[in-house]
Each structure stands twice: as structure tokens, then as C-alpha cells.
N, C-alpha and C positions, 0 to 999 in steps of 0.2 A: 733374228733378223729384224723383227719388229722393233725390239729394243734398240738395236743399232741404228735403225732409221730415226727413232725419236731423238737419240743422242746426236745424230748428225744435224737434225733440224734445230735442236737446242743450241748446238755449237754455232750453226749458221746464224740463228737469231741473236745470240750473244755477240757474234762478230759484227752483225749489222748495227746493234745498239752501240757498240764501241766506236764503230766508224761514224755513226750519227753524232755521238758525243764529241768526237774529235772535230768533226765538221762545224758543230755549233760553237765549240771553244775557239776555233780559228776565226769564225765569223765575228764573234764578240771581240776578240783581240784586234781584228782589223777595224771594227767600228770604233773602239776606244782610241786606237792610234790615229784615226781620221778626225776625231773630235776637235783637237787643237787647230787643225787646218780649217775646219768648218767654222769655228768660233773666232778665229783671228780677225780683228777689226782691220779696216783698210788703213794703211800708213798715211800720215799727214805730211805732205811735202812742204818743206820749209821754203820761205822766200827770203829775199834780201832787199834792203833799201840802198839803191845805188844808181849811178848814172850809166845808162846803157847807150851803146853807140850803134848807129844805123847808117846804111848806105841807101841812097835814094835813086839808084839806077833804074831807068825806064819808068820813072814816075811812081814806083812802088817802094815802100820801105822794106828792107831786108836786113836782118840781124848781121852786123859786120863780122866777117870771118877772122879779122885781126884787130888789134888795138889801134887807137888813133895815133899813137906815137910811132907806129910803123907803117900804117896805111898811107899811100900817096895818091890822093884823088886826082883824077884827070881834069883838065879844063872843061867846064860845063857840067860838072857833077854836083850832086846835092848830098850833104852830110848832116845827119840828124843826131841829136843828143836828148835823152829823156830821163828825168829823175822820177823814180817811182818805187813802190814796194811791189815786187813781182818775182816770179820764179826765174832762175838764171837759165833760161832756155829760149831758143828762137821762137818757138810756137806760143810761148806763154808770157813773154816779157811785154811790157807796155810800150807801144810804139809812139813816136811823136804825133801830136794831134793836128799838126799842120801838114798840108800836102807837100809831097816831094816834087816841087815845081821850080825848076831852075829859072825860067823866064820870069815868074812872079817875084823872084827875089833879086835877080841880077840884071833885069832888063834896062835899068837906068844907069848901070855901071858900064861904061864903054870898055871894050877890049883894049889892051895895051901890049905893044911888042915885048916879047920876052917875059910875059907874065901870064898867069892863068887865073881864071875866075872860078871860085867855088862858093856855091850857095850853102849857107849854114843855118840850120833850124835848131833853136835851143828851147826845149819845153821843160819848164821848171816843175811840172806836175801839179797835183792837187793838194789842198791843205791837209787832207786826211793822211797823206803819205809823208808829211813833213815830220822831222824829229821833234821831240818835245821842246817847247820853247822857241821854235823856229817857224817860219812861214815862207812860201814861195815869193820871190820878188815881184812876180806878176802872174795874173791868172791865165793869160793867153801866151802861146809860144812866141818867142822873139826870132826874127829872121834878119839876116844881114849877108851882104856879098863881100867875101874876102878876096882880095887881089894879091897873089903870091908868086914867088919864084916857082918855076916848073917842078922842082924837086921837093917842094914843101909838103909836109905831112898834114894829116887831118888835125892833129893836135895844134900845129902852127896856125891852121885856118881858124880853129876855135879860139886860140889865144888872140888872134887878130881882131876878133869882134866881141869877145865875152870875157875879158880879164876882170878880176884875177882868177887864176885857176889854182887848184890845190891837188897835189898827188901824194900818195903814200910811198913808203920805201920800196914797194913792189911795182911802182909806176902805174898803180890803179888810179883812175880819175876820181877824185873825192868831192870836188866842189867846182862849180862854174859860176862866175860872177860873184864869188864869195858865198854861194849857197850849196849845201848847208854850211853853217858856221863850224860845226863839229861832226865827227863821225866819218866812217868810210866803209861802205859795203856791209853794214851790220845784218846779221841773220835775224829774221822776224818769223817766229814759229807759227803765228796765226795768219800768215799771208794767204790770200786767195788769188787764183788766177784771174787776170784781167778779162773783161768782157768787151766785145766789140760794140761800139756805139752806133753802128749803122753807116758810118761814113768811112770805114776802113781804118779807124783809129781806136785803139784799145784804151779803156779807162780802168783804173785800179778799183777793185771792189772791196778793198779793206775798209771797214767801218770805223768812223771816229769813235773815240772812247765814250762820248756822251750818249751814243745810241747802242753801244755794244751790250750794255747790261740788260736792257729790255729784250733785245733779240736773243740774248743768251738764255733768258728764262723761257722764252718761247721754244727755243731749240731743245732745252732741257725737258720740257713737256713732251715734245715729239719723241725724244729718246725713250721716255717711259712707255709710250704707246708702242713704239717699234723696237721691242727688245732685241738686242743682237743675238740672243739665244734662241729665238723662234726658228730661224733657219737651221742652226745646228741640230736642235732637238728633232725637227722634222726629218732632217737627213739621217739622223741616227735611227729613227723609227723605221725609215725605209730600209736601211741596212739590216736591221733585225728581222724585218718582214721577209726580205730576200733570203737571209740565212735560214729562217725557219722553214720556208718553202723548200729550200735545197735539202735540208735534213729530212723533211717529210718524203720528198721524192726518192731520196737515197734509201730510206728505210723500206719504202714500198717496193722498190725494185728487188730488194733482197729477201722479201717474204716468199 
């Protein structure tokens, strides 16, 4: 009987060790599978160099829900156009830097029977966003009051005050008043989201090539200090610690 008891205890101890080994192996496998997720760097969102279209209803700029060729602004409305390098999203595109103020633009243009008045704001953007070899026609936004037929579109309002316009085969607005001379909606990999300048108008934060080199070296130094592997390694250590504690508790319960 004593021998039988020792055999039972030995069998139980062996089973406990086997269970502990399986638990540890499972924990290690889970940790290894989690490592790519911990180490994955954040994706860089691409931006585009393009003319964005805005509606100035209520004195606030809002990203237009449709294109200028189909939108039919009402009498007394404000339409804005901004050239910039920014993300193609309402929350992150660069807004026109002038106020969406109908009276400031059209107060000197008298109303006419059977016609509507639409205030148009054209912001050519900043030099840093210009294509290579090109430059904005003016530094500050241009404003004009277009007087049109009631059914006229926003594209017609823009053409009334800022010719020549250029479109591509997909009806995408490529140039206003001949700017830019070439290109249409190019993807820019290093685009950064615009930052608000404190007056409700967003400025592009993309750096000119002249300063990009210096700042790039500074950023490179920061990357060396803040290694992307610090977080993953720490997380992996925590996983192994938890797994080890689980194995120890499992073995102790079976003694």
C-alpha cells in the first residue's frame, strides 16, 4: 500500500509537471505571436496636393459634401477653394485662410432681379505646398462676388471670378487662375496634417526642402533614443512574467 501511495504521488507529480510544461509552452507561443503586433510601427497617412472645396454656411468653413460642378449654392452663400498639401479628409484638410463672410465680399455688389450673388474665396496656399518650379500667384486669399443665374453651380461661380480653370478627365479641379501650371491631386507621402493658426484657419505644416534635411537629422537622433523595440520587449517581459507565475501556481496546487 505504501508503494502504491508513492506511485500515485509520483504519477500526480509527473502529471503536474507535464501540465506546467504545456502551460509554459502556450504562454511562450502567445508571446511570440503577440510580438509583431507590439513591434508594428504606426502607419504614415499619405496626403495629396490638391484644390479642396468648402462651403461657408453660417460663417464657418465646412468640407463640401459634393464637387463644385454639381453643387448649386444659394443666393447669399460663400464658397471657398484652398490649394494645399493635406489629407483628403474633412477634419484634416487645410481650410481657406479668409473668413466665410458674405457681407465682406458682396456688400458692394447690388442684388439684381433673376440673379443670385455668391461670395467666392480663393486661397492659393503657401509656397511650401507649391509644386517644384511653381509658386502661388499671391500670398493672401482672393475674394470676389459672382452674380449668376439661379441654377448656376459653384464651378460656374468660380469660373466667373478666377479664370482660367483646369480640370482632369475625371472632372477633378486641377488649377485655378492657371495655378498650378501642371499636376492634379498628386499623392505626397510625407504630408503632415494641417495645424490651426488660432484664427480658425489651418496652415499646412509640410516643411520646405531647404529645412527638411536639418530637421530630418534631429528626428533621426530622436529615433535612436526612443527605439521602437523598447515597448515590445517590455511587453514581452510582462507576458513571460505572467506565464511563469501561472505555471508556479499550477504546480503548487497539484502538490
